[in-house]
C-alpha positions as CSV (number, residue, x, y, z in Angstrom):
1,M,76.3,166.5,55.0
2,G,76.1,167.9,51.2
3,E,76.8,164.8,48.7
4,P,79.7,163.1,48.2
5,T,82.7,164.4,45.8
6,A,82.5,162.7,42.7
7,I,85.9,162.0,41.8
8,F,86.8,162.5,38.2
9,S,89.9,161.0,36.3
10,I,90.9,162.8,33.4
11,H,93.2,159.6,32.7
12,D,90.0,157.8,32.3
13,E,88.8,160.4,29.3
14,K,92.1,160.4,27.7
15,D,92.5,156.2,27.9
16,D,88.9,155.9,26.1
17,E,90.1,158.5,23.5
18,I,93.4,156.5,23.4
19,R,91.6,153.2,23.0
20,D,89.5,154.1,20.8
21,I,92.3,155.5,18.2
22,V,94.1,152.3,18.7
23,Q,91.2,150.2,17.5
24,Q,90.9,152.3,14.7
25,V,94.6,151.9,13.7
26,Y,94.4,148.3,14.5
27,A,91.4,147.7,12.1
28,A,93.0,149.7,9.1
29,L,96.3,147.5,9.5
30,K,94.6,144.5,9.7
31,E,92.4,145.5,6.4
32,K,95.7,146.3,4.8
33,G,96.9,142.8,5.5
34,Y,99.8,144.0,8.0
35,N,100.4,142.4,11.4
36,P,98.8,145.4,13.6
37,V,100.8,144.7,16.7
38,N,103.6,144.5,14.8
39,Q,103.4,147.8,13.0
40,M,102.4,149.6,16.3
41,V,105.0,148.4,18.5
42,G,107.4,149.3,15.7
43,Y,105.6,152.8,15.6
44,I,106.1,153.3,19.2
45,L,109.9,152.5,19.7
46,S,111.0,154.4,16.7
47,E,108.5,157.2,16.2
48,D,109.0,156.4,12.3
49,P,105.1,156.7,11.1
50,T,105.6,154.7,8.2
51,Y,104.8,151.6,10.3
52,I,101.5,153.0,10.1
53,T,99.6,153.0,7.1
54,T,97.5,155.9,5.7
55,H,94.4,153.5,5.2
56,K,91.3,155.3,6.6
57,G,93.6,158.1,8.0
58,A,95.3,155.4,10.8
59,R,98.4,157.6,10.1
60,S,97.0,160.7,11.2
61,L,95.1,159.4,13.9
62,I,97.9,157.7,15.3
63,R,100.0,161.0,15.4
64,K,97.1,162.6,17.5
65,I,98.5,160.5,20.6
66,D,101.6,161.5,22.1
67,R,103.4,158.2,22.7
68,Y,104.1,159.0,26.3
69,D,100.5,159.2,26.9
70,L,99.9,156.0,24.4
71,L,102.3,153.8,26.8
72,Q,101.3,154.9,30.2
73,A,97.3,154.0,28.6
74,L,98.6,150.8,27.4
75,L,100.5,149.8,30.7
76,R,97.2,151.2,33.0
77,S,94.9,148.8,30.7
78,Y,97.6,145.6,31.0
79,L,97.9,146.3,34.8
80,N,93.7,147.5,35.2
81,V,95.0,150.4,37.0
């Protein structure tokens, strides 16, 4: 028999990228004195980019992520699936 087939999940790679961006945006918001969780929730619900500071390119970074993908990644992380 050959070697077992490796299982690769595109979600793992995408989730890692999303996690990195969210952490950078969180840090930028916190550094500017905002409540990062409230600001990001406002952005997710409204898709209004003004919830995210332009400090350290945070607004540009968060807009690279599709909100649907972001919500999926957040739920997968929260549910550990």
